[in-house]
C-alpha positions in Angstrom: -23.5 253.7 -104.4 -27.2 253.2 -105.0 -28.6 250.2 -103.1 -31.0 249.4 -105.9 -28.2 249.2 -108.4 -26.2 247.0 -106.1 -29.2 244.7 -105.5 -29.6 244.4 -109.3 -25.9 243.6 -109.7 -26.1 240.9 -107.0 -29.2 239.3 -108.6 -27.5 239.2 -112.0 -24.4 237.7 -110.4 -26.5 235.0 -108.7 -28.8 234.2 -111.6 -26.2 234.7 -114.4 -29.0 236.4 -116.4 -30.3 239.9 -116.9 -33.8 238.7 -117.7 -34.0 236.3 -114.7 -32.7 238.9 -112.4 -35.4 241.3 -113.7 -38.1 238.7 -113.0 -36.9 238.2 -109.5 -36.8 241.9 -108.8 -40.0 242.7 -110.8 -38.0 245.0 -113.1 -37.6 245.1 -116.8 -34.5 243.8 -118.5 -33.6 247.3 -119.8 -33.8 248.7 -116.2 -31.5 245.9 -114.9 -29.1 246.6 -117.8 -29.1 250.3 -117.0 -28.4 249.7 -113.3 -25.4 247.5 -114.3 -24.1 250.0 -116.8 -24.3 252.9 -114.3 -22.4 250.8 -111.7 -19.7 249.9 -114.3 -19.4 253.6 -115.2 -19.2 254.6 -111.6 -16.5 252.0 -110.8 -14.6 252.3 -114.1 -14.6 248.5 -114.5 -16.6 246.0 -116.5 -18.5 243.7 -114.1 -19.9 241.1 -116.5 -18.8 239.6 -119.8 -21.8 239.3 -122.0 -21.5 236.5 -124.6 -24.8 236.2 -126.3 -27.3 235.1 -123.7 -24.5 234.0 -121.4 -23.4 236.3 -118.6 -20.2 235.7 -116.6 -18.8 237.8 -113.8 -15.4 239.4 -114.4 -12.7 239.5 -111.6 -14.0 243.0 -110.8 -17.5 241.6 -110.6 -16.4 238.8 -108.2 -14.7 241.3 -106.0 -17.7 243.5 -105.8 -20.1 240.7 -105.1 -18.0 239.5 -102.1 -18.2 242.9 -100.5 -21.8 243.6 -101.6 -23.1 240.5 -99.8 -21.3 241.7 -96.6 -23.0 245.1 -97.0 -26.5 243.5 -97.3 -25.8 241.2 -94.4 -24.8 244.2 -92.2 -27.9 246.1 -93.3 -30.1 243.1 -92.4 -28.3 242.8 -89.1 -28.9 246.4 -88.3 -32.6 246.1 -89.0 -32.8 243.0 -86.9 -31.1 244.6 -84.0 -33.4 247.6 -84.1 -36.4 245.3 -84.2 -34.8 243.4 -81.2 -34.7 246.6 -79.3 -38.4 246.9 -79.9 -38.8 243.3 -78.6 -39.6 241.9 -82.0 -37.7 238.9 -83.5 -37.9 239.1 -87.2 -35.9 238.0 -90.3 -34.9 234.9 -92.1 -33.0 232.0 -90.6 -31.0 229.9 -93.0 -30.8 226.5 -91.3 -28.9 223.5 -92.5 -30.0 220.0 -91.3 -28.9 216.5 -92.0 -31.6 214.2 -93.3 -32.9 212.6 -90.1 -33.2 215.9 -88.1 -34.7 217.5 -91.2 -37.4 214.9 -91.6 -38.0 213.6 -88.0 -36.7 215.9 -85.3 -37.0 219.5 -86.6 -40.5 219.8 -88.2 -42.3 219.8 -84.8 -39.8 221.9 -83.1 -39.7 224.5 -85.9 -43.5 224.6 -86.0 -43.5 225.5 -82.3 -40.8 228.1 -82.9 -42.7 229.8 -85.8 -45.8 229.8 -83.7 -43.9 231.7 -80.9 -42.1 234.0 -83.4 -44.4 234.5 -86.4 -42.3 237.3 -87.9 -39.4 234.9 -88.6 -39.1 232.8 -91.7 -36.9 229.7 -92.1 -35.1 228.5 -95.2 -33.9 224.9 -94.5 -31.2 223.3 -96.6 -30.7 219.5 -96.3 -27.7 217.2 -96.9 -25.7 214.7 -94.9 -23.8 215.8 -91.8 -20.6 216.5 -93.6 -22.3 218.7 -96.2 -24.2 220.7 -93.6 -21.0 221.1 -91.5 -19.3 222.5 -94.6 -22.2 224.8 -95.4 -22.0 226.3 -91.9 -18.2 226.5 -92.0 -18.4 228.4 -95.3 -21.1 230.8 -94.1 -23.9 229.4 -96.4 -26.0 228.5 -93.4 -26.4 230.4 -90.1 -27.1 227.3 -88.1 -26.8 223.6 -88.6 -28.3 220.5 -87.0 -26.2 217.4 -87.6 -25.8 213.9 -86.3 -22.1 214.0 -85.6 -20.1 216.6 -83.6 -17.9 218.4 -86.1 -14.1 218.5 -85.6 -13.8 222.1 -86.8 -12.0 224.7 -84.6 -14.1 227.6 -86.2 -17.4 226.0 -85.3 -19.3 225.9 -82.0 -21.4 222.8 -81.3 -24.2 222.7 -78.7 -25.6 219.3 -77.7 -29.3 218.8 -78.4 -30.2 215.2 -77.7 -29.3 211.6 -78.1 -30.6 209.5 -81.0 -31.1 205.7 -80.8 -30.2 203.8 -84.0 -32.0 200.6 -84.8 -31.5 197.9 -87.5 -34.6 197.3 -89.6 -35.8 195.1 -92.4 -39.0 194.2 -94.2 -41.1 191.6 -92.4 -40.6 189.2 -95.3 -36.9 189.5 -95.2 -35.3 186.2 -94.6 -34.3 185.7 -90.9 -35.4 189.2 -90.0 -37.1 188.0 -86.8 -34.3 185.5 -85.9 -31.5 186.3 -83.5 -28.3 185.5 -85.4 -24.6 186.0 -84.6 -23.1 189.3 -85.8 -21.0 187.5 -88.3 -24.0 186.0 -90.0 -25.8 189.3 -90.0 -22.8 191.0 -91.7 -22.9 188.4 -94.5 -26.5 189.4 -95.3 -27.3 192.2 -97.8 -27.1 195.7 -96.3 -28.5 199.0 -97.4 -26.0 201.7 -96.5 -25.9 205.5 -96.2 -23.2 207.4 -98.0 -19.9 208.3 -96.4 -20.3 211.6 -94.6 -23.7 210.6 -93.1 -23.9 210.8 -89.4 -25.9 207.5 -89.3 -23.1 205.8 -91.2 -20.4 207.2 -88.9 -22.3 206.0 -85.8 -22.7 202.5 -87.3 -19.0 202.3 -88.2 -18.0 203.3 -84.7 -20.3 200.6 -83.2 -18.9 198.0 -85.5 -15.3 199.1 -84.5 -16.2 198.7 -80.8 -17.3 195.2 -81.6 -14.0 194.4 -83.4 -15.6 194.6 -86.9 -15.0 196.7 -89.9 -17.7 198.2 -92.1 -15.9 196.7 -95.1 -16.9 193.2 -93.8 -20.6 194.1 -94.6 -22.1 192.7 -97.8 -23.3 196.0 -99.2 -26.2 195.7 -101.6 -26.9 199.3 -102.2 -25.7 202.8 -101.0 -28.2 205.6 -100.8 -28.0 209.3 -100.1 -31.1 209.9 -97.9 -33.0 208.4 -95.0 -36.2 208.3 -97.1 -34.4 206.2 -99.8 -32.9 203.9 -97.1 -36.3 203.2 -95.5 -38.0 202.7 -98.9 -35.3 200.1 -99.9 -35.6 198.4 -96.6 -39.4 198.2 -96.9 -39.0 196.7 -100.4 -37.0 193.9 -98.9 -33.6 194.8 -100.3 -31.7 194.1 -97.1 -30.9 195.3 -93.6 -30.6 199.0 -92.7 -29.5 201.0 -89.8 -31.4 204.2 -89.1 -32.8 206.5 -86.4 -35.7 205.1 -84.5 -37.3 208.5 -84.9 -37.2 208.1 -88.7 -38.4 204.5 -88.8 -41.0 204.8 -86.1 -44.1 205.2 -88.3 -43.1 202.3 -90.6 -42.4 200.1 -87.5 -45.8 201.0 -86.0 -47.6 200.1 -89.3 -45.7 196.9 -89.6 -44.0 197.8 -92.9 -40.7 197.3 -91.1 -39.6 195.2 -88.2 -36.7 195.7 -85.8 -33.8 193.3 -86.2 -32.0 192.5 -83.0 -28.2 193.1 -83.0 -27.2 192.4 -79.4 -23.5 192.8 -80.2 -24.0 196.4 -81.3 -25.1 199.3 -79.2 -25.7 202.1 -81.7 -26.4 205.6 -80.4 -25.3 209.0 -81.6 -26.0 212.6 -80.7 -27.6 215.6 -82.5 -25.7 218.9 -82.3 -26.6 222.4 -83.2 -23.6 224.1 -84.9 -22.7 227.7 -85.7 -19.7 229.6 -86.9 -17.7 230.9 -84.0 -16.6 234.1 -85.9 -20.0 235.1 -87.3 -22.4 237.3 -85.4 -25.8 235.6 -85.3 -28.8 237.6 -86.2 -31.4 237.9 -83.4 -33.7 235.5 -85.3 -30.9 232.9 -85.7 -29.8 233.4 -82.1 -33.3 233.0 -80.8 -33.8 229.9 -83.0 -30.6 228.4 -81.6 -31.7 229.1 -78.0 -35.2 227.7 -78.7 -33.9 224.4 -80.1 -31.4 223.9 -77.3 -34.0 224.6 -74.6 -36.8 222.5 -76.1 -34.5 219.5 -76.7 -33.1 219.8 -73.2 -36.6 219.8 -71.8 -38.2 217.1 -74.0 -35.2 215.0 -75.1 -35.0 213.5 -78.6 -38.7 213.4 -79.4 -40.3 214.4 -82.7 -43.5 216.1 -81.7 -45.4 214.8 -84.8 -44.6 211.2 -83.7 -46.1 211.3 -80.3 -48.9 208.9 -79.7 -47.8 206.4 -82.4 
């Protein structure tokens, strides 16, 4: 089976278009069509249903794609291992990261990693901790950095560092600088992260330890990213809990102030996760080791925030 034809098939499967697949592979549409037709003749099965401009994989196409991706992954692994024997770390690392690590912890660490290993490229996917855990579990990401240790038997989790959570608000927010009982704070408007967020999980756990329930909060708005949460807080929409790493620059510039919550001690951990049954490519394995080593040495410090 010709690899070029298999590559063309995979690209059509992923793009659901002969023309877009041709653009990605720098081949003409007739060439892509010829590759697919030859494969279909070789296998004796139709791989795609063509309905006008719409292309949909058949059951045979789905079966072939599942095996084809394994084939290409093994080829890439073989190349990476050969390069490893030549003391070269090369290849792509598909890294999933929840929003706070993606925006505050990892940029400086990954910059140092890429400087040490210039032949490696990184493709980073972002989402909340639950989404990234699922992506690693399903094999969509080689590694993940999340704010909550996953409870998945098929995943390994390596501790990176602790993360302090703080309550913040706009300086003009009413009573932001006043120490109030927790009950009074809960009655004020809150900006919340979505369920599945590691930040939200840590906040819910802190409230539970204080004998409170997250449902007691007066939720003003729920957002799906740290950036949105900070923007809403700076706009004066309410109180928000987030990582000190993420809020540090806004706190330093005075756009946010820290709100004292003596009754709550909010802290969580960042973890690097991987699938226990998958063999990590040398590039992914080296990236994992680099992150663990640097975090163990430096703690939870975002290099770009030093000196603020």
